PAZAPA-4460 file (N, C-alpha, C; in steps of 0.05 Angstrom, whole numbers, plus 32768, in hexadecimal, padded with zeros to 4 digits):
% residues 227
    n_x    n_y    n_z   ca_x   ca_y   ca_z    c_x    c_y    c_z   seq   type   mol
   7CB5   80D1   7F73   7CC2   80CA   7F7A   7CD3   80CE   7F9B     1      M     A
   7CD9   80ED   7F94   7CDF   80F8   7FB5   7CD0   80F3   7FCF     2      I     A
   7CB6   80F8   7FC2   7CA0   80F2   7FD8   7C97   80D2   7FE5     3      L     A
   7C9D   80D2   7FD0   7CA1   80B0   7FDB   7CB5   80A7   7FEB     4      L     A
   7CD1   80B1   7FEB   7CEA   80A9   7FF6   7CE2   80BD   800C     5      L     A
   7CCD   80D4   8011   7CCD   80DA   8024   7CB4   80CC   803D     6      V     A
   7CA6   80C7   8025   7C93   80B5   8031   7C9E   80A1   8045     7      I     A
   7CB3   808B   8039   7CC0   8076   8042   7CD5   8083   805C     8      I     A
   7CDE   809E   804E   7CEE   809B   8071   7CD9   80A2   8083     9      A     A
   7CCA   80B6   8085   7CBA   80BC   8098   7CAF   80A0   80AD    10      A     A
   7CAD   8085   809D   7C9F   8072   80AF   7CAC   8067   80BE    11      L     A
   7CA8   805B   80D5   7CB7   8054   80F0   7CBD   803B   80E4    12      P     A
   7CD0   803F   80EB   7CF8   8020   80EB   7CD5   8006   80F2    13      A     A
   7CE0   7FF8   80E2   7CD9   7FDA   80E3   7CDE   7FD6   8103    14      C     A
   7CD3   7FC1   8116   7CE0   7FC1   812F   7CDA   7FA1   812B    15      K     A
   7CEE   7F92   8134   7CFA   7F71   8133   7CEB   7F6C   8147    16      Q     A
   7CD9   7F57   8144   7CD3   7F43   8149   7CDB   7F36   8170    17      K     A
   7CC9   7F39   8171   7CD3   7F3C   8194   7CBF   7F1E   81A0    18      E     A
   7CCD   7EFF   81AD   7CC3   7EEE   81AA   7CB5   7EE7   81C9    19      Y     A
   7CA3   7ED8   81D2   7CA0   7ED4   81EA   7CB0   7EBB   81F3    20      T     A
   7CB9   7EB7   820C   7CB5   7E9D   8212   7CAD   7E86   820D    21      L     A
   7C8F   7E8C   8200   7C87   7E6A   81F9   7C89   7E6C   81E6    22      A     A
   7C8F   7E8E   81D7   7C92   7E85   81B2   7CA7   7E7B   81B1    23      E     A
   7CBF   7E83   81BA   7CDB   7E6F   81B2   7CD4   7E55   81B0    24      L     A
   7CD1   7E4E   81D1   7CC6   7E2C   81CD   7CC5   7E22   81B8    25      Q     A
   7CAC   7E2C   81AC   7C9C   7E2C   8192   7CA9   7E29   8171    26      K     A
   7CB7   7E3E   8179   7CD4   7E47   8165   7CD8   7E3C   814B    27      A     A
   7CE6   7E43   8138   7CF0   7E2B   811A   7D08   7E3A   8124    28      K     A
   7D19   7E26   812B   7D38   7E31   8132   7D50   7E30   811D    29      W     A
   7D63   7E31   811A   7D74   7E20   8108   7D86   7E26   811F    30      D     A
   7D9A   7E04   8110   7DB3   7E09   8128   7DC3   7E19   8116    31      S     A
   7DDD   7E16   8139   7DF0   7E2C   8132   7E0D   7E17   8137    32      L     A
   7E09   7E06   813F   7E1E   7DFA   8150   7E0C   7DE3   8164    33      S     A
   7E20   7DDB   816F   7E12   7DB9   817D   7E05   7DCE   8199    34      P     A
   7DEB   7DBD   818D   7DD9   7DCF   81B0   7DDC   7DE7   81B2    35      G     A
   7DDD   7DF3   819C   7DDE   7E15   8198   7DC4   7E18   8188    36      V     A
   7DB9   7E2B   8186   7D9B   7E2C   8176   7D98   7E4C   8170    37      Y     A
   7D91   7E61   8151   7D94   7E73   8158   7D77   7E7C   8142    38      Y     A
   7D69   7E8F   8140   7D58   7EA3   8135   7D53   7EBC   8145    39      L     A
   7D5A   7EC3   8122   7D64   7EE0   811C   7D53   7EE7   8110    40      S     A
   7D4F   7EFF   8122   7D37   7F1B   811C   7D47   7F2D   810D    41      T     A
   7D56   7F2B   8107   7D68   7F52   80EF   7D85   7F47   80EF    42      N     A
   7D75   7F39   80CF   7D9A   7F2E   80C6   7DA8   7F46   80B3    43      N     A
   7DA5   7F55   80C7   7DBC   7F71   80BF   7DDF   7F6D   80CF    44      H     A
   7DF9   7F68   80C1   7E0F   7F62   80D1   7E09   7F7A   80EF    45      S     A
   7E12   7F74   80FF   7E1B   7F89   8122   7E33   7F89   8120    46      G     A
   7E41   7F96   8134   7E5B   7F9E   813E   7E66   7F78   814B    47      S     A
   7E80   7F81   813F   7E86   7F66   8148   7E96   7F54   8166    48      K     A
   7E89   7F77   816F   7EA3   7F74   818E   7E8A   7F7C   81A8    49      D     A
   7E7C   7F84   81A2   7E5E   7F91   81AF   7E43   7F7D   81AF    50      S     A
   7E40   7F6A   81BB   7E2D   7F62   81B8   7E18   7F61   81CF    51      V     A
   7DFC   7F5B   81D9   7DF1   7F5B   81E9   7DE3   7F46   81EA    52      E     A
   7DE3   7F3F   8204   7DCC   7F18   81FE   7DBF   7F1F   8224    53      I     A
   7DA9   7F12   821D   7D91   7F0C   8235   7D86   7EF2   8238    54      M     A
   7D88   7EF7   824B   7D7D   7ED7   8252   7D5E   7EDF   8251    55      L     A
   7D55   7ED7   8246   7D2C   7ED0   8245   7D21   7EC1   8258    56      K     A
   7D30   7EA2   8260   7D29   7E8E   826F   7D2D   7E71   8264    57      G     A
   7D21   7E5A   8277   7D29   7E49   8270   7D13   7E34   826E    58      I     A
   7D0C   7E12   8262   7CFB   7E0F   825B   7CFA   7DF6   825C    59      S     A
   7CF8   7DD8   8263   7D03   7DC0   8264   7D0B   7DB9   8284    60      G     A
   7D08   7DD6   829B   7D12   7DCB   82B7   7CF9   7DD1   82CE    61      T     A
   7CF3   7DC9   82DF   7CD7   7DDA   82F2   7CE0   7DF0   82FB    62      E     A
   7CFE   7DF3   82F1   7CFB   7E1E   82EF   7CED   7E29   82E7    63      T     A
   7CDC   7E38   82FA   7CCD   7E58   82E9   7CDA   7E5E   82D4    64      N     A
   7CC6   7E60   82BC   7CD5   7E6A   82A3   7CD0   7E8F   82A3    65      P     A
   7CDC   7E97   82B4   7CDE   7EBB   82B8   7CF6   7EC5   829F    66      I     A
   7CE5   7EDC   82A5   7D0D   7EF1   829D   7D1B   7EF0   82AD    67      E     A
   7D32   7EF1   82A1   7D49   7EEF   82AD   7D5B   7EFF   82AF    68      M     A
   7D7E   7F03   82B6   7D91   7F0A   82B2   7D9F   7EFE   82AC    69      S     A
   7DAB   7F04   8294   7DCE   7EF2   8284   7DD7   7EF3   829F    70      F     A
   7DDF   7EF8   82BA   7DF3   7EF2   82C8   7DE7   7EE1   82E1    71      T     A
   7DC9   7ED5   82D8   7DC5   7EBD   82EA   7DCC   7E9F   82D8    72      T     A
   7DEB   7EA3   82D3   7DF0   7E87   82BF   7E08   7E87   82C4    73      I     A
   7E1A   7E77   82CB   7E31   7E74   82D0   7E42   7E86   82B7    74      P     A
   7E58   7E97   82CD   7E6F   7E9F   82BC   7E75   7E90   829D    75      K     A
   7E79   7E81   829C   7E85   7E70   828F   7E7E   7E65   8271    76      E     A
   7E67   7E67   8286   7E46   7E5E   8271   7E44   7E6F   825D    77      N     A
   7E3F   7E8B   8266   7E34   7EA6   8255   7E4E   7EAC   8253    78      S     A
   7E66   7EB3   824D   7E79   7EB4   8240   7E7D   7EA9   8223    79      A     A
   7E6B   7E7E   822A   7E78   7E77   8208   7E5D   7E79   8203    80      L     A
   7E46   7E85   820C   7E33   7E8A   81FE   7E39   7EA1   81E8    81      V     A
   7E4D   7EBC   81FF   7E4C   7ED0   81F2   7E5B   7EC7   81D0    82      T     A
   7E73   7EBE   81E1   7E86   7EB1   81C7   7E78   7EA2   81AE    83      E     A
   7E6B   7E91   81AE   7E56   7E86   818F   7E4B   7E99   8185    84      E     A
   7E33   7EB5   8191   7E2C   7EB6   8186   7E43   7ED6   8179    85      V     A
   7E56   7EEA   8185   7E6C   7EF3   8178   7E7B   7EE1   815B    86      K     A
   7E7E   7EC3   815E   7E89   7EAF   8147   7E77   7EA7   8131    87      K     A
   7E5F   7EAC   8139   7E50   7EA3   8120   7E2F   7EAB   8116    88      Y     A
   7E2F   7ECA   812A   7E18   7ED3   811C   7E1A   7EF6   810E    89      L     A
   7E34   7EF9   8108   7E37   7F0B   810C   7E25   7F1B   80EB    90      Q     A
   7E23   7EFF   80E0   7E04   7F15   80C1   7DEE   7F1A   80D7    91      G     A
   7DF1   7F14   80F5   7DCD   7F13   80FE   7DCF   7F2F   810C    92      S     A
   7DC2   7F3C   810B   7DC8   7F57   8127   7DB5   7F4D   8140    93      K     A
   7D9E   7F3E   813D   7D99   7F3E   8152   7D89   7F25   8147    94      A     A
   7D7C   7F0F   8168   7D6D   7F00   8169   7D6B   7EEC   8178    95      G     A
   7D67   7EDA   817E   7D62   7EC2   8195   7D7B   7EAD   818C    96      Y     A
   7D7E   7EA5   81AE   7D91   7E89   81A3   7D77   7E74   81BA    97      L     A
   7D83   7E59   81B9   7D74   7E45   81BF   7D92   7E2F   81C8    98      K     A
   7D92   7E28   81DD   7DAD   7E1D   81EA   7DB1   7E0D   81F2    99      I     A
   7DB0   7DF3   81F8   7DAD   7DD8   8205   7DD5   7DD2   821A   100      N     A
   7DDE   7DE4   8228   7DEA   7DE7   8230   7E06   7DC1   823A   101      F     A
   7DEC   7DAD   823B   7DF2   7D98   822E   7E03   7D95   821C   102      I     A
   7DED   7D94   820D   7E04   7D90   81ED   7E1A   7D9D   81EB   103      D     A
   7E0F   7DBA   81E7   7E2C   7DCD   81E8   7E45   7DC6   81F5   104      M     A
   7E43   7DBE   8207   7E63   7DBA   8219   7E71   7DA6   8218   105      L     A
   7E51   7D8C   8209   7E6B   7D79   81FF   7E77   7D70   81ED   106      K     A
   7E8D   7D63   81FE   7EB4   7D5E   81F4   7EAF   7D4E   81DA   107      P     A
   7EB9   7D52   81C2   7EB9   7D46   81B8   7EC4   7D2A   81B2   108      D     A
   7ECB   7D25   81CF   7ED9   7D03   81C9   7ED0   7CFF   81F3   109      T     A
   7EC1   7CEA   81F2   7EBA   7CE1   820B   7ED0   7CCB   821A   110      L     A
   7ECF   7CDA   8233   7EDE   7CC7   8247   7EDC   7CB8   8259   111      K     A
   7EE7   7CA6   8263   7EC8   7C98   827E   7EE0   7C85   8296   112      A     A
   7EE6   7C89   82AE   7EF7   7C7F   82AF   7EF5   7C57   82C8   113      I     A
   7EFA   7C49   82CD   7F03   7C33   82CB   7F0E   7C2D   82E9   114      V     A
   7F07   7C38   82FD   7F16   7C37   8318   7F17   7C15   8328   115      Y     A
   7F28   7C09   8326   7F36   7BF0   8333   7F44   7BF1   8347   116      L     A
   7F40   7BCB   8354   7F42   7BCA   836F   7F65   7BC4   8367   117      R     A
   7F75   7BC0   8389   7F89   7BB7   8380   7F99   7BC4   8376   118      G     A
   7FB1   7BB4   8372   7FBE   7BB7   835C   7FCA   7BA1   8340   119      D     A
   7FDF   7BA7   832B   7FDA   7B91   831F   8002   7B88   832B   120      Y     A
   7FFC   7B67   832D   8016   7B56   832D   8026   7B60   831A   121      D     A
   8021   7B5D   8304   8037   7B5F   82EC   8029   7B73   82CE   122      T     A
   8039   7B73   82C1   8027   7B89   82A8   8021   7B70   8295   123      I     A
   8024   7B5B   8292   800D   7B49   8289   7FEE   7B4D   8288   124      L     A
   7FED   7B48   82A4   7FCF   7B49   82B8   7FC4   7B60   82A3   125      L     A
   7FD2   7B7A   82B8   7FC7   7B96   82A0   7FD6   7B8D   828D   126      L     A
   7FD6   7B8F   8274   7FDF   7B8F   825C   7FBB   7B7A   8257   127      R     A
   7FAF   7B63   825B   7F9C   7B50   825F   7F78   7B5C   8263   128      Q     A
   7F84   7B6E   8279   7F67   7B7D   8283   7F65   7B99   8269   129      D     A
   7F79   7B9B   8261   7F6E   7BB0   8251   7F69   7BB0   822E   130      S     A
   7F6C   7B9C   822F   7F61   7B8E   821C   7F52   7B83   8212   131      A     A
   7F4E   7B79   822D   7F2B   7B7B   8233   7F18   7B90   822C   132      V     A
   7F23   7BA0   823C   7F10   7BBB   8243   7F15   7BC1   821D   133      L     A
   7F2B   7BC5   820F   7F24   7BCE   81EC   7F10   7BBD   81E5   134      K     A
   7F06   7B9C   81F0   7EFC   7B93   81DE   7EDB   7B9B   81E1   135      N     A
   7EC8   7BA4   81EE   7EB7   7BA5   81FB   7EAA   7BC2   81E8   136      I     A
   7E9A   7BBF   81E6   7E85   7BC8   81CF   7E83   7BED   81D7   137      P     A
   7E91   7BF6   81CC   7E8F   7C14   81D8   7E9F   7C22   81E1   138      G     A
   7EBD   7C10   81E5   7ED2   7C1F   81F6   7EE2   7C1A   81DB   139      I     A
   7EF8   7C2D   81CF   7F03   7C39   81B7   7F1E   7C41   81C0   140      R     A
   7F2B   7C49   81DA   7F46   7C4C   81E5   7F38   7C41   8205   141      E     A
   7F61   7C2D   820E   7F65   7C31   8226   7F7A   7C43   8237   142      V     A
   7F7A   7C45   8248   7F96   7C4A   8248   7F8E   7C55   8273   143      H     A
   7FA8   7C41   8277   7FAE   7C3A   8290   7FB9   7C56   82A4   144      F     A
   7FB6   7C55   82B2   7FB5   7C72   82CA   7FB5   7C60   82EC   145      I     A
   7FDA   7C57   82EA   7FDC   7C47   8300   7FCF   7C66   831E   146      S     A
   7FD4   7C5D   8336   7FCA   7C6E   8355   7FEE   7C82   834C   147      K     A
   7FF8   7C7E   8346   8011   7C89   834E   800D   7CA4   833A   148      E     A
   8007   7CA2   8316   7FFF   7CBA   8309   7FE3   7CC5   8315   149      M     A
   7FDC   7CB6   8314   7FBB   7CC3   8327   7FC2   7CD5   8339   150      A     A
   7FD0   7CD1   8350   7FE6   7CE2   836E   7FED   7CF3   835B   151      S     A
   8005   7CF5   8348   800E   7D10   833F   8002   7D28   8330   152      K     A
   7FE8   7D15   831F   7FDA   7D30   8314   7FCC   7D3C   8327   153      K     A
   7FC3   7D2C   833C   7FB2   7D38   8352   7FC8   7D4B   835F   154      Y     A
   7FDA   7D4C   8362   7FF6   7D5E   8371   7FED   7D75   8357   155      M     A
   7FFD   7D6E   8347   7FF8   7D85   8335   7FDF   7D99   832D   156      D     A
   7FCD   7D8B   8334   7FB7   7DA7   832B   7FBB   7DB4   834E   157      Q     A
   7FD5   7DAF   8356   7FCF   7DC7   8372   7FC0   7DBA   8395   158      G     A
   7FBB   7DA6   838C   7FAA   7D92   83A4   7FBF   7D97   83BD   159      N     A
   7FBA   7D94   83DA   7FC2   7D8B   83F0   7FD2   7D78   83E8   160      S     A
   7FEF   7D6C   83EE   7FF8   7D55   83F4   7FEA   7D45   840C   161      D     A
   7FE4   7D22   83FE   7FD6   7D19   8413   7FDF   7D0E   841B   162      W     A
   7FFD   7D10   841A   801A   7CFD   8426   8015   7D0D   8449   163      N     A
   8009   7D20   8453   8003   7D33   8463   7FF6   7D20   8475   164      K     A
   7FD6   7D15   846A   7FCE   7D13   8480   7FC3   7CEA   8471   165      V     A
   7FD0   7CDD   8462   7FC8   7CCD   8464   7FE8   7CB5   8458   166      L     A
   7FE5   7CA6   845E   8009   7C8A   8455   8002   7C85   8444   167      E     A
   7FED   7C6E   8430   7FEA   7C70   841D   7FE4   7C79   8413   168      A     A
   7FE1   7C75   83F1   7FDC   7C8A   83D6   7FB5   7C84   83D6   169      N     A
   7FAA   7C8B   83DD   7F8F   7C94   83D8   7F83   7C8E   83BD   170      P     A
   7F94   7C92   83B1   7F87   7C94   8381   7F89   7C72   838B   171      F     A
   7F79   7C60   8378   7F7B   7C4F   8376   7F7F   7C52   8359   172      P     A
   7F87   7C33   833E   7F88   7C34   8323   7F7A   7C35   831C   173      N     A
   7F87   7C3B   8307   7F64   7C45   82F7   7F6F   7C35   82E7   174      S     A
   7F52   7C3C   82CB   7F5A   7C42   82AB   7F44   7C57   829D   175      F     A
   7F50   7C65   828E   7F40   7C73   827F   7F38   7C65   8262   176      E     A
   7F21   7C68   825E   7F19   7C6A   824A   7F10   7C7B   8237   177      I     A
   7F11   7C77   821D   7F04   7C91   820C   7EF1   7C78   81F5   178      T     A
   7EDA   7C87   81FD   7EBE   7C7D   81F3   7EBB   7C80   81D1   179      L     A
   7EAF   7C6F   81CE   7EA4   7C71   81AF   7E9B   7C89   81A1   180      D     A
   7E97   7C8E   8188   7E90   7CAF   8186   7E72   7CAA   817F   181      S     A
   7E5F   7CAB   8193   7E48   7CA9   8188   7E39   7CAF   81A7   182      K     A
   7E11   7CB3   81A2   7E04   7CC2   81AB   7DFB   7CAF   81CB   183      E     A
   7E15   7CB7   81DB   7E11   7CAB   81FC   7DFF   7CBA   8216   184      W     A
   7DF3   7CAA   821A   7DDA   7CAF   8226   7DDA   7C9B   8244   185      D     A
   7DCD   7C9C   8255   7DCD   7C90   8275   7DD0   7C6F   8273   186      S     A
   7DB6   7C6B   825A   7DB2   7C53   8261   7DC9   7C3E   8250   187      A     A
   7DD8   7C4C   8242   7DEA   7C47   822A   7E06   7C41   8241   188      S     A
   7E09   7C59   824B   7E26   7C56   8262   7E1D   7C40   8274   189      A     A
   7E01   7C3F   8280   7DFD   7C29   829A   7E0A   7C0A   8287   190      E     A
   7E05   7C0B   826E   7E03   7BEF   825C   7E25   7BE5   825E   191      K     A
   7E2B   7C04   8255   7E50   7BFD   8252   7E5C   7BF2   826B   192      L     A
   7E52   7C00   8287   7E56   7BFB   829C   7E59   7BDD   82AE   193      K     A
   7E46   7BD7   82A4   7E39   7BB5   829F   7E4A   7B9F   829E   194      S     A
   7E57   7BAA   8283   7E61   7BA9   826D   7E84   7B9F   827B   195      N     A
   7E86   7BAF   827F   7EA8   7BB3   828F   7EA7   7B9C   82A3   196      I     A
   7E8F   7BA8   82BC   7E91   7B96   82D0   7E92   7B7A   82CD   197      H     A
   7E8A   7B78   82B8   7E82   7B5B   82B8   7E97   7B4D   82A1   198      D     A
   7EA7   7B5B   8298   7EC2   7B58   828E   7EDD   7B53   8295   199      G     A
   7EDB   7B67   82B1   7EF5   7B78   82B6   7EF6   7B6A   82D6   200      L     A
   7EF6   7B63   82E8   7EE6   7B51   82FD   7EFA   7B6E   8316   201      V     A
   7F1B   7B75   8310   7F1F   7B89   8323   7F12   7BA4   8323   202      I     A
   7EFF   7BA3   8311   7EEF   7BC9   8310   7EE1   7BC8   8323   203      A     A
   7EDF   7BE2   833A   7ED3   7BE0   8349   7EC3   7BFB   8344   204      S     A
   7EBE   7C0E   8331   7EAD   7C26   8332   7EB6   7C28   8314   205      D     A
   7E9F   7C35   8303   7EA8   7C40   82EB   7EA1   7C5E   82EC   206      I     A
   7EAE   7C73   82E4   7EA6   7C90   82E3   7E99   7C9B   82C4   207      S     A
   7E86   7CA0   82C4   7E78   7CB1   82A6   7E7F   7CC7   82A8   208      F     A
   7E7E   7CD9   8295   7E82   7CF5   8296   7E54   7D00   82A5   209      P     A
   7E51   7D16   82AB   7E45   7D1A   82C5   7E2E   7D16   82B0   210      S     A
   7E29   7D29   82A4   7E1B   7D2E   8282   7E02   7D1E   8278   211      F     A
   7E23   7CFC   8282   7DFF   7CE3   8271   7DEC   7CE1   828B   212      L     A
   7DE9   7CEC   8297   7DDB   7CED   82AE   7DC5   7CFB   82B9   213      Y     A
   7DC9   7D1E   82A7   7DBE   7D2E   82A4   7DA1   7D2D   8299   214      E     A
   7D95   7D3F   82A2   7D73   7D40   828F   7D7D   7D48   827D   215      K     A
   7D7F   7D49   825E   7D80   7D54   824A   7D73   7D67   8235   216      N     A
   7D62   7D69   8247   7D49   7D7E   8235   7D42   7D95   824D   217      D     A
   7D5A   7DAB   824F   7D56   7DBA   8252   7D61   7DD4   8247   218      T     A
   7D54   7DE7   823F   7D5D   7E00   8226   7D57   7E0E   8234   219      Y     A
   7D7A   7E29   8234   7D74   7E42   8238   7D6D   7E61   8222   220      F     A
   7D59   7E6A   821D   7D4E   7E81   820D   7D5F   7E90   8216   221      F     A
   7D71   7EAA   81FC   7D7F   7EB2   81FA   7D70   7ED0   81E3   222      F     A
   7D79   7EE6   81ED   7D6B   7EFF   81D4   7D91   7F0D   81D8   223      E     A
   7D98   7F0B   81C1   7DB4   7F12   81AE   7DBA   7F2D   81A1   224      Y     A
   7DC4   7F3D   81B2   7DB7   7F6E   8199   7DD1   7F75   8194   225      K     A
   7DE5   7F72   817E   7DEE   7F79   816F   7DF4   7F9E   817C   226      F     A
   7E05   7FA7   8186   7E0A   7FBF   818E   7E16   7FD4   816A   227      K     A
***
């Protein structure tokens, strides 16, 4: 028995599997949170405070998938990755992450802005247009934002006073619309935009979140290790 223990102790420690980027692209992943997937290679608890994260590469874009530094992605995104690992992967000492940042950063509630031409002469006309928007499929809530409210919000954000260079308020009236909770993409957004223009003559433009028009096939691959 003692001899067996000595032999076991003398054996080299099992080294966790190292994956290439090509292998990571074909690997089977577990879902961690929206847009985030993980592959554990060492199921032992790690430190709660210290974690090392390395960007292995990118797939789904024209970018050459080479080894990269974690600092090559925006600081706010790298901080989110670190937070995800510390929050959900305490039971895994090491492994890999596959992240689609568009899905990861997508808000739970999607909103769009309908910009308007001119002003409303009466409250009745404003309410009528608000009701028209609410009856369009895909729109859950409607909130009117006057040009004065838009100007105040602009100034509250610390921007320069437009009164110093312009005589008239440059901001249009608008409706902020809350979209239904469903999978939206550029096609469904364009369909909604067409329905709004058909129902609301005063509508001049509609602004949707930019990620609805971005390619959604880009994945970042990371290696993580708790110290």
